[in-house]
mmCIF file as gemmi writes it, N, C-alpha and C atoms, coordinates in Angstrom:
data_model
loop_
_atom_site.group_PDB
_atom_site.id
_atom_site.type_symbol
_atom_site.label_atom_id
_atom_site.label_alt_id
_atom_site.label_comp_id
_atom_site.label_asym_id
_atom_site.label_entity_id
_atom_site.label_seq_id
_atom_site.pdbx_PDB_ins_code
_atom_site.Cartn_x
_atom_site.Cartn_y
_atom_site.Cartn_z
_atom_site.occupancy
_atom_site.B_iso_or_equiv
_atom_site.pdbx_formal_charge
_atom_site.auth_seq_id
_atom_site.auth_asym_id
_atom_site.pdbx_PDB_model_num
ATOM 1 N N . MET Axp A 1 ? -24.979 96.424 36.946 1 0 ? 1 A 1
ATOM 2 C CA . MET Axp A 1 ? -24.786 98.532 37.65 1 0 ? 1 A 1
ATOM 3 C C . MET Axp A 1 ? -23.503 98.443 36.949 1 0 ? 1 A 1
ATOM 4 N N . PRO Axp A 2 ? -22.923 99.696 36.113 1 0 ? 2 A 1
ATOM 5 C CA . PRO Axp A 2 ? -21.942 99.909 36.048 1 0 ? 2 A 1
ATOM 6 C C . PRO Axp A 2 ? -20.707 100.334 37.243 1 0 ? 2 A 1
ATOM 7 N N . LYS Axp A 3 ? -19.388 100.156 37.541 1 0 ? 3 A 1
ATOM 8 C CA . LYS Axp A 3 ? -18.544 100.163 37.873 1 0 ? 3 A 1
ATOM 9 C C . LYS Axp A 3 ? -18.793 101.254 38.224 1 0 ? 3 A 1
ATOM 10 N N . HIS Axp A 4 ? -18.392 102.759 37.979 1 0 ? 4 A 1
ATOM 11 C CA . HIS Axp A 4 ? -18.295 104.027 38.584 1 0 ? 4 A 1
ATOM 12 C C . HIS Axp A 4 ? -19.436 104.337 39.773 1 0 ? 4 A 1
ATOM 13 N N . GLU Axp A 5 ? -21.095 103.636 39.736 1 0 ? 5 A 1
ATOM 14 C CA . GLU Axp A 5 ? -21.818 103.701 39.769 1 0 ? 5 A 1
ATOM 15 C C . GLU Axp A 5 ? -21.548 102.648 41.66 1 0 ? 5 A 1
ATOM 16 N N . LEU Axp A 6 ? -20.994 102.097 41.643 1 0 ? 6 A 1
ATOM 17 C CA . LEU Axp A 6 ? -21.07 100.691 42.689 1 0 ? 6 A 1
ATOM 18 C C . LEU Axp A 6 ? -20.634 101.639 43.875 1 0 ? 6 A 1
ATOM 19 N N . SER Axp A 7 ? -19.657 102.73 43.86 1 0 ? 7 A 1
ATOM 20 C CA . SER Axp A 7 ? -19.478 102.973 45.312 1 0 ? 7 A 1
ATOM 21 C C . SER Axp A 7 ? -20.085 103.621 46.045 1 0 ? 7 A 1
ATOM 22 N N . GLN Axp A 8 ? -20.888 104.603 44.578 1 0 ? 8 A 1
ATOM 23 C CA . GLN Axp A 8 ? -22.668 105.577 45.279 1 0 ? 8 A 1
ATOM 24 C C . GLN Axp A 8 ? -23.369 105.287 45.87 1 0 ? 8 A 1
ATOM 25 N N . ASN Axp A 9 ? -23.641 104.016 45.444 1 0 ? 9 A 1
ATOM 26 C CA . ASN Axp A 9 ? -24.594 102.754 45.267 1 0 ? 9 A 1
ATOM 27 C C . ASN Axp A 9 ? -24.786 102.149 47.035 1 0 ? 9 A 1
ATOM 28 N N . ILE Axp A 10 ? -23.121 101.313 47.301 1 0 ? 10 A 1
ATOM 29 C CA . ILE Axp A 10 ? -22.333 100.861 48.376 1 0 ? 10 A 1
ATOM 30 C C . ILE Axp A 10 ? -22.891 101.976 49.673 1 0 ? 10 A 1
ATOM 31 N N . ALA Axp A 11 ? -22.382 103.014 49.595 1 0 ? 11 A 1
ATOM 32 C CA . ALA Axp A 11 ? -23.188 104.277 50.571 1 0 ? 11 A 1
ATOM 33 C C . ALA Axp A 11 ? -24.441 104.649 50.632 1 0 ? 11 A 1
ATOM 34 N N . ARG Axp A 12 ? -25.116 104.737 49.338 1 0 ? 12 A 1
ATOM 35 C CA . ARG Axp A 12 ? -27.088 105.036 49.771 1 0 ? 12 A 1
ATOM 36 C C . ARG Axp A 12 ? -27.305 103.491 49.922 1 0 ? 12 A 1
ATOM 37 N N . CYS Axp A 13 ? -27.059 102.322 50.208 1 0 ? 13 A 1
ATOM 38 C CA . CYS Axp A 13 ? -27.547 101.57 50.448 1 0 ? 13 A 1
ATOM 39 C C . CYS Axp A 13 ? -27.898 101.096 51.625 1 0 ? 13 A 1
ATOM 40 N N . MET Axp A 14 ? -29.111 100.785 52.346 1 0 ? 14 A 1
ATOM 41 C CA . MET Axp A 14 ? -29.531 100.688 53.759 1 0 ? 14 A 1
ATOM 42 C C . MET Axp A 14 ? -28.46 99.087 54.211 1 0 ? 14 A 1
ATOM 43 N N . ASP Axp A 15 ? -28.034 98.213 53.162 1 0 ? 15 A 1
ATOM 44 C CA . ASP Axp A 15 ? -27.618 97.171 53.874 1 0 ? 15 A 1
ATOM 45 C C . ASP Axp A 15 ? -25.564 97.332 53.843 1 0 ? 15 A 1
ATOM 46 N N . ARG Axp A 16 ? -25.343 98.346 53.3 1 0 ? 16 A 1
ATOM 47 C CA . ARG Axp A 16 ? -23.931 98.299 52.885 1 0 ? 16 A 1
ATOM 48 C C . ARG Axp A 16 ? -23.109 97.512 53.338 1 0 ? 16 A 1
ATOM 49 N N . SER Axp A 17 ? -23.561 96.438 51.916 1 0 ? 17 A 1
ATOM 50 C CA . SER Axp A 17 ? -22 95.59 52.174 1 0 ? 17 A 1
ATOM 51 C C . SER Axp A 17 ? -21.762 95.302 50.713 1 0 ? 17 A 1
ATOM 52 N N . SER Axp A 18 ? -20.287 95.586 50.969 1 0 ? 18 A 1
ATOM 53 C CA . SER Axp A 18 ? -19.865 94.982 49.276 1 0 ? 18 A 1
ATOM 54 C C . SER Axp A 18 ? -19.467 93.757 48.643 1 0 ? 18 A 1
ATOM 55 N N . VAL Axp A 19 ? -19.679 93.818 47.99 1 0 ? 19 A 1
ATOM 56 C CA . VAL Axp A 19 ? -19.793 92.74 46.927 1 0 ? 19 A 1
ATOM 57 C C . VAL Axp A 19 ? -18.771 92.87 45.946 1 0 ? 19 A 1
ATOM 58 N N . ASN Axp A 20 ? -17.228 91.768 46.357 1 0 ? 20 A 1
ATOM 59 C CA . ASN Axp A 20 ? -16.852 91.645 45.317 1 0 ? 20 A 1
ATOM 60 C C . ASN Axp A 20 ? -17.156 91.335 43.527 1 0 ? 20 A 1
ATOM 61 N N . THR Axp A 21 ? -17.26 91.341 43.058 1 0 ? 21 A 1
ATOM 62 C CA . THR Axp A 21 ? -17.681 91.162 42.073 1 0 ? 21 A 1
ATOM 63 C C . THR Axp A 21 ? -16.762 90.162 41.347 1 0 ? 21 A 1
ATOM 64 N N . GLU Axp A 22 ? -15.329 90.51 41.353 1 0 ? 22 A 1
ATOM 65 C CA . GLU Axp A 22 ? -14.398 89.412 40.889 1 0 ? 22 A 1
ATOM 66 C C . GLU Axp A 22 ? -14.242 88.147 41.197 1 0 ? 22 A 1
ATOM 67 N N . ASP Axp A 23 ? -14.652 88.031 42.655 1 0 ? 23 A 1
ATOM 68 C CA . ASP Axp A 23 ? -14.626 86.764 43.354 1 0 ? 23 A 1
ATOM 69 C C . ASP Axp A 23 ? -15.818 86.092 43.108 1 0 ? 23 A 1
ATOM 70 N N . LEU Axp A 24 ? -16.695 86.858 43.234 1 0 ? 24 A 1
ATOM 71 C CA . LEU Axp A 24 ? -18.143 85.963 42.557 1 0 ? 24 A 1
ATOM 72 C C . LEU Axp A 24 ? -17.644 85.572 41.644 1 0 ? 24 A 1
ATOM 73 N N . GLY Axp A 25 ? -17.766 86.078 40.119 1 0 ? 25 A 1
ATOM 74 C CA . GLY Axp A 25 ? -17.458 85.386 39.236 1 0 ? 25 A 1
ATOM 75 C C . GLY Axp A 25 ? -16.489 84.109 39.179 1 0 ? 25 A 1
ATOM 76 N N . ARG Axp A 26 ? -15.706 83.95 39.259 1 0 ? 26 A 1
ATOM 77 C CA . ARG Axp A 26 ? -14.53 83.007 39.219 1 0 ? 26 A 1
ATOM 78 C C . ARG Axp A 26 ? -15.374 82.436 40.267 1 0 ? 26 A 1
ATOM 79 N N . ASN Axp A 27 ? -15.877 81.94 41.185 1 0 ? 27 A 1
ATOM 80 C CA . ASN Axp A 27 ? -16.595 81.44 42.921 1 0 ? 27 A 1
ATOM 81 C C . ASN Axp A 27 ? -17.407 80.785 41.181 1 0 ? 27 A 1
ATOM 82 N N . GLU Axp A 28 ? -18.509 81.283 40.613 1 0 ? 28 A 1
ATOM 83 C CA . GLU Axp A 28 ? -19.654 80.742 40.065 1 0 ? 28 A 1
ATOM 84 C C . GLU Axp A 28 ? -19.082 79.709 38.733 1 0 ? 28 A 1
ATOM 85 N N . VAL Axp A 29 ? -17.594 80.502 37.684 1 0 ? 29 A 1
ATOM 86 C CA . VAL Axp A 29 ? -17.276 79.31 37.171 1 0 ? 29 A 1
ATOM 87 C C . VAL Axp A 29 ? -16.441 78.267 37.341 1 0 ? 29 A 1
ATOM 88 N N . GLN Axp A 30 ? -16.411 78.357 38.278 1 0 ? 30 A 1
ATOM 89 C CA . GLN Axp A 30 ? -15.427 76.964 39.402 1 0 ? 30 A 1
ATOM 90 C C . GLN Axp A 30 ? -16.412 75.992 39.685 1 0 ? 30 A 1
ATOM 91 N N . SER Axp A 31 ? -17.514 76.486 40.272 1 0 ? 31 A 1
ATOM 92 C CA . SER Axp A 31 ? -18.714 75.308 40.509 1 0 ? 31 A 1
ATOM 93 C C . SER Axp A 31 ? -19.311 75.023 39.265 1 0 ? 31 A 1
ATOM 94 N N . LYS Axp A 32 ? -18.921 75.537 38.722 1 0 ? 32 A 1
ATOM 95 C CA . LYS Axp A 32 ? -19.383 75.437 37.256 1 0 ? 32 A 1
ATOM 96 C C . LYS Axp A 32 ? -19.099 74.316 36.198 1 0 ? 32 A 1
ATOM 97 N N . TRP Axp A 33 ? -17.593 74.259 35.837 1 0 ? 33 A 1
ATOM 98 C CA . TRP Axp A 33 ? -16.513 73.518 35.704 1 0 ? 33 A 1
ATOM 99 C C . TRP Axp A 33 ? -16.135 72.837 36.489 1 0 ? 33 A 1
ATOM 100 N N . HIS Axp A 34 ? -16.579 72.356 37.651 1 0 ? 34 A 1
ATOM 101 C CA . HIS Axp A 34 ? -15.815 71.577 38.324 1 0 ? 34 A 1
ATOM 102 C C . HIS Axp A 34 ? -15.638 70.228 38.181 1 0 ? 34 A 1
ATOM 103 N N . VAL Axp A 35 ? -14.437 69.738 37.917 1 0 ? 35 A 1
ATOM 104 C CA . VAL Axp A 35 ? -14.349 68.077 37.697 1 0 ? 35 A 1
ATOM 105 C C . VAL Axp A 35 ? -13.806 67.528 38.558 1 0 ? 35 A 1
ATOM 106 N N . PRO Axp A 36 ? -14.178 66.193 39.259 1 0 ? 36 A 1
ATOM 107 C CA . PRO Axp A 36 ? -14.191 65.465 39.76 1 0 ? 36 A 1
ATOM 108 C C . PRO Axp A 36 ? -13.267 64.728 39.86 1 0 ? 36 A 1
ATOM 109 N N . VAL Axp A 37 ? -12.485 64.46 41.129 1 0 ? 37 A 1
ATOM 110 C CA . VAL Axp A 37 ? -10.777 63.403 40.622 1 0 ? 37 A 1
ATOM 111 C C . VAL Axp A 37 ? -11.727 62.11 39.913 1 0 ? 37 A 1
ATOM 112 N N . SER Axp A 38 ? -10.467 61.464 39.696 1 0 ? 38 A 1
ATOM 113 C CA . SER Axp A 38 ? -10.82 60.368 38.769 1 0 ? 38 A 1
ATOM 114 C C . SER Axp A 38 ? -10.336 59.357 39.735 1 0 ? 38 A 1
ATOM 115 N N . THR Axp A 39 ? -10.553 57.895 39.708 1 0 ? 39 A 1
ATOM 116 C CA . THR Axp A 39 ? -10.216 57.224 40.429 1 0 ? 39 A 1
ATOM 117 C C . THR Axp A 39 ? -10.297 55.565 39.786 1 0 ? 39 A 1
ATOM 118 N N . TRP Axp A 40 ? -9.907 55.816 38.353 1 0 ? 40 A 1
ATOM 119 C CA . TRP Axp A 40 ? -9.236 54.941 37.252 1 0 ? 40 A 1
ATOM 120 C C . TRP Axp A 40 ? -7.521 54.548 37.406 1 0 ? 40 A 1
ATOM 121 N N . GLU Axp A 41 ? -7.417 53.354 37.462 1 0 ? 41 A 1
ATOM 122 C CA . GLU Axp A 41 ? -5.996 52.873 37.724 1 0 ? 41 A 1
ATOM 123 C C . GLU Axp A 41 ? -6.068 52.123 36.862 1 0 ? 41 A 1
ATOM 124 N N . LYS Axp A 42 ? -4.881 52.076 35.691 1 0 ? 42 A 1
ATOM 125 C CA . LYS Axp A 42 ? -4.541 51.769 34.669 1 0 ? 42 A 1
ATOM 126 C C . LYS Axp A 42 ? -4.288 49.625 34.786 1 0 ? 42 A 1
ATOM 127 N N . PRO Axp A 43 ? -4.943 48.718 33.807 1 0 ? 43 A 1
ATOM 128 C CA . PRO Axp A 43 ? -5.196 47.345 34.405 1 0 ? 43 A 1
ATOM 129 C C . PRO Axp A 43 ? -3.99 47.345 34.136 1 0 ? 43 A 1
ATOM 130 N N . LYS Axp A 44 ? -3.639 45.741 34.681 1 0 ? 44 A 1
ATOM 131 C CA . LYS Axp A 44 ? -1.993 45.288 34.766 1 0 ? 44 A 1
ATOM 132 C C . LYS Axp A 44 ? -1.756 44.639 33.206 1 0 ? 44 A 1
ATOM 133 N N . CYS Axp A 45 ? -1.147 45.05 32.549 1 0 ? 45 A 1
ATOM 134 C CA . CYS Axp A 45 ? -0.543 44.505 31.2 1 0 ? 45 A 1
ATOM 135 C C . CYS Axp A 45 ? 0.029 42.986 31.508 1 0 ? 45 A 1
ATOM 136 N N . THR Axp A 46 ? -0.503 41.939 30.4 1 0 ? 46 A 1
ATOM 137 C CA . THR Axp A 46 ? -0.993 40.729 30.313 1 0 ? 46 A 1
ATOM 138 C C . THR Axp A 46 ? 0.27 39.99 29.387 1 0 ? 46 A 1
ATOM 139 N N . GLU Axp A 47 ? 0.424 41.234 28.494 1 0 ? 47 A 1
ATOM 140 C CA . GLU Axp A 47 ? 0.934 40.736 27.227 1 0 ? 47 A 1
ATOM 141 C C . GLU Axp A 47 ? 2.217 40.736 27.28 1 0 ? 47 A 1
ATOM 142 N N . ASP Axp A 48 ? 2.988 39.91 26.238 1 0 ? 48 A 1
ATOM 143 C CA . ASP Axp A 48 ? 4.446 39.985 26.074 1 0 ? 48 A 1
ATOM 144 C C . ASP Axp A 48 ? 4.929 39.945 24.638 1 0 ? 48 A 1
ATOM 145 N N . TRP Axp A 49 ? 4.738 40.713 24.272 1 0 ? 49 A 1
ATOM 146 C CA . TRP Axp A 49 ? 5.237 40.769 22.574 1 0 ? 49 A 1
ATOM 147 C C . TRP Axp A 49 ? 6.897 39.983 22.365 1 0 ? 49 A 1
ATOM 148 N N . ASP Axp A 50 ? 7.259 40.261 22.956 1 0 ? 50 A 1
ATOM 149 C CA . ASP Axp A 50 ? 8.563 39.655 23.07 1 0 ? 50 A 1
ATOM 150 C C . ASP Axp A 50 ? 8.287 37.834 22.882 1 0 ? 50 A 1
ATOM 151 N N . LYS Axp A 51 ? 7.291 37.308 24.143 1 0 ? 51 A 1
ATOM 152 C CA . LYS Axp A 51 ? 6.98 35.557 23.736 1 0 ? 51 A 1
ATOM 153 C C . LYS Axp A 51 ? 6.058 35.473 22.547 1 0 ? 51 A 1
ATOM 154 N N . GLU Axp A 52 ? 4.878 36.189 22.376 1 0 ? 52 A 1
ATOM 155 C CA . GLU Axp A 52 ? 4.488 35.794 21.114 1 0 ? 52 A 1
ATOM 156 C C . GLU Axp A 52 ? 4.794 35.917 19.869 1 0 ? 52 A 1
ATOM 157 N N . ILE Axp A 53 ? 6.22 36.488 19.735 1 0 ? 53 A 1
ATOM 158 C CA . ILE Axp A 53 ? 7.143 36.652 18.685 1 0 ? 53 A 1
ATOM 159 C C . ILE Axp A 53 ? 7.409 34.686 18.399 1 0 ? 53 A 1
ATOM 160 N N . GLU Axp A 54 ? 8.353 35.032 19.209 1 0 ? 54 A 1
ATOM 161 C CA . GLU Axp A 54 ? 9.205 33.881 19.976 1 0 ? 54 A 1
ATOM 162 C C . GLU Axp A 54 ? 7.992 32.478 19.334 1 0 ? 54 A 1
ATOM 163 N N . ASP Axp A 55 ? 6.658 32.737 20.083 1 0 ? 55 A 1
ATOM 164 C CA . ASP Axp A 55 ? 5.543 31.548 20.113 1 0 ? 55 A 1
ATOM 165 C C . ASP Axp A 55 ? 5.419 31.093 18.562 1 0 ? 55 A 1
ATOM 166 N N . THR Axp A 56 ? 5.099 32.055 17.669 1 0 ? 56 A 1
ATOM 167 C CA . THR Axp A 56 ? 4.913 32.209 16.335 1 0 ? 56 A 1
ATOM 168 C C . THR Axp A 56 ? 6.193 32.353 15.425 1 0 ? 56 A 1
ATOM 169 N N . LEU Axp A 57 ? 5.955 30.728 14.396 1 0 ? 57 A 1
ATOM 170 C CA . LEU Axp A 57 ? 7.005 31.041 13.579 1 0 ? 57 A 1
ATOM 171 C C . LEU Axp A 57 ? 6.347 31.323 12.448 1 0 ? 57 A 1
ATOM 172 N N . ALA Axp A 58 ? 7.06 32.421 11.976 1 0 ? 58 A 1
ATOM 173 C CA . ALA Axp A 58 ? 6.437 33.206 10.651 1 0 ? 58 A 1
ATOM 174 C C . ALA Axp A 58 ? 7.427 32.907 9.928 1 0 ? 58 A 1
ATOM 175 N N . ALA Axp A 59 ? 6.433 32.963 8.459 1 0 ? 59 A 1
ATOM 176 C CA . ALA Axp A 59 ? 7.51 32.531 7.428 1 0 ? 59 A 1
ATOM 177 C C . ALA Axp A 59 ? 8.262 33.55 6.861 1 0 ? 59 A 1
ATOM 178 N N . PRO Axp A 60 ? 9.376 33.801 6.418 1 0 ? 60 A 1
ATOM 179 C CA . PRO Axp A 60 ? 10.581 34.376 6.402 1 0 ? 60 A 1
ATOM 180 C C . PRO Axp A 60 ? 9.963 35.931 4.951 1 0 ? 60 A 1
ATOM 181 N N . PHE Axp A 61 ? 10.478 36.262 4.866 1 0 ? 61 A 1
ATOM 182 C CA . PHE Axp A 61 ? 10.042 37.644 3.807 1 0 ? 61 A 1
ATOM 183 C C . PHE Axp A 61 ? 10.531 37.726 2.651 1 0 ? 61 A 1
ATOM 184 N N . ILE Axp A 62 ? 10.238 37.201 1.409 1 0 ? 62 A 1
ATOM 185 C CA . ILE Axp A 62 ? 11.119 37.475 0.559 1 0 ? 62 A 1
ATOM 186 C C . ILE Axp A 62 ? 10.662 37.9 -0.962 1 0 ? 62 A 1
ATOM 187 N N . TRP Axp A 63 ? 10.974 39.209 -1.011 1 0 ? 63 A 1
ATOM 188 C CA . TRP Axp A 63 ? 10.241 39.708 -2.124 1 0 ? 63 A 1
ATOM 189 C C . TRP Axp A 63 ? 9.935 39.2 -3.454 1 0 ? 63 A 1
ATOM 190 N N . TRP Axp A 64 ? 8.648 39.365 -3.809 1 0 ? 64 A 1
ATOM 191 C CA . TRP Axp A 64 ? 7.766 38.991 -4.724 1 0 ? 64 A 1
ATOM 192 C C . TRP Axp A 64 ? 7.39 37.479 -5.003 1 0 ? 64 A 1
ATOM 193 N N . VAL Axp A 65 ? 7.544 36.495 -3.605 1 0 ? 65 A 1
ATOM 194 C CA . VAL Axp A 65 ? 7.134 35.377 -3.21 1 0 ? 65 A 1
ATOM 195 C C . VAL Axp A 65 ? 5.671 35.158 -2.349 1 0 ? 65 A 1
ATOM 196 N N . ASN Axp A 66 ? 4.912 34.878 -2.443 1 0 ? 66 A 1
ATOM 197 C CA . ASN Axp A 66 ? 3.992 34.331 -1.638 1 0 ? 66 A 1
ATOM 198 C C . ASN Axp A 66 ? 3.866 33.254 -0.705 1 0 ? 66 A 1
ATOM 199 N N . THR Axp A 67 ? 4.679 33.727 0.218 1 0 ? 67 A 1
ATOM 200 C CA . THR Axp A 67 ? 4.695 32.636 1.554 1 0 ? 67 A 1
ATOM 201 C C . THR Axp A 67 ? 3.609 32.13 2.264 1 0 ? 67 A 1
ATOM 202 N N . SER Axp A 68 ? 2.468 32.355 2.163 1 0 ? 68 A 1
ATOM 203 C CA . SER Axp A 68 ? 1.593 32.056 2.405 1 0 ? 68 A 1
ATOM 204 C C . SER Axp A 68 ? 1.1 30.249 2.003 1 0 ? 68 A 1
ATOM 205 N N . GLY Axp A 69 ? 1.687 30.278 0.904 1 0 ? 69 A 1
ATOM 206 C CA . GLY Axp A 69 ? 1.036 28.633 -0.123 1 0 ? 69 A 1
ATOM 207 C C . GLY Axp A 69 ? 2.563 27.789 -0.003 1 0 ? 69 A 1
ATOM 208 N N . LEU Axp A 70 ? 3.35 27.883 0.818 1 0 ? 70 A 1
ATOM 209 C CA . LEU Axp A 70 ? 4.557 27.438 -0.012 1 0 ? 70 A 1
ATOM 210 C C . LEU Axp A 70 ? 4.299 26.334 0.722 1 0 ? 70 A 1
ATOM 211 N N . ASN Axp A 71 ? 3.86 25.693 1.681 1 0 ? 71 A 1
ATOM 212 C CA . ASN Axp A 71 ? 3.282 24.45 1.974 1 0 ? 71 A 1
ATOM 213 C C . ASN Axp A 71 ? 2.446 23.955 1.439 1 0 ? 71 A 1
ATOM 214 N N . GLN Axp A 72 ? 1.981 24.223 0.468 1 0 ? 72 A 1
ATOM 215 C CA . GLN Axp A 72 ? 0.763 23.767 -0.113 1 0 ? 72 A 1
ATOM 216 C C . GLN Axp A 72 ? 1.047 23.294 -2.085 1 0 ? 72 A 1
ATOM 217 N N . GLU Axp A 73 ? 0.872 22.305 -2.206 1 0 ? 73 A 1
ATOM 218 C CA . GLU Axp A 73 ? 1.212 21.685 -3.199 1 0 ? 73 A 1
ATOM 219 C C . GLU Axp A 73 ? 0.266 22.473 -4.136 1 0 ? 73 A 1
ATOM 220 N N . ARG Axp A 74 ? 0.814 22.714 -5.688 1 0 ? 74 A 1
ATOM 221 C CA . ARG Axp A 74 ? 0.363 23.118 -6.816 1 0 ? 74 A 1
ATOM 222 C C . ARG Axp A 74 ? -0.176 22.481 -8.097 1 0 ? 74 A 1
């Protein structure tokens, strides 16, 4: 129904109840797009990158030298 005819229709209508079309549209949209609250919790972090670095002995970086085979005989 066109907006300009709404007031005339309400005056002639037997029920004579006014409906706010703006609120009606919002409620429909809100219920359609309602997102439930998340109950997800971040798990405890058990990684310690500093300790991992101390525990592993990495070969030093030398430009143009393959350090992966230093301990192997050629």
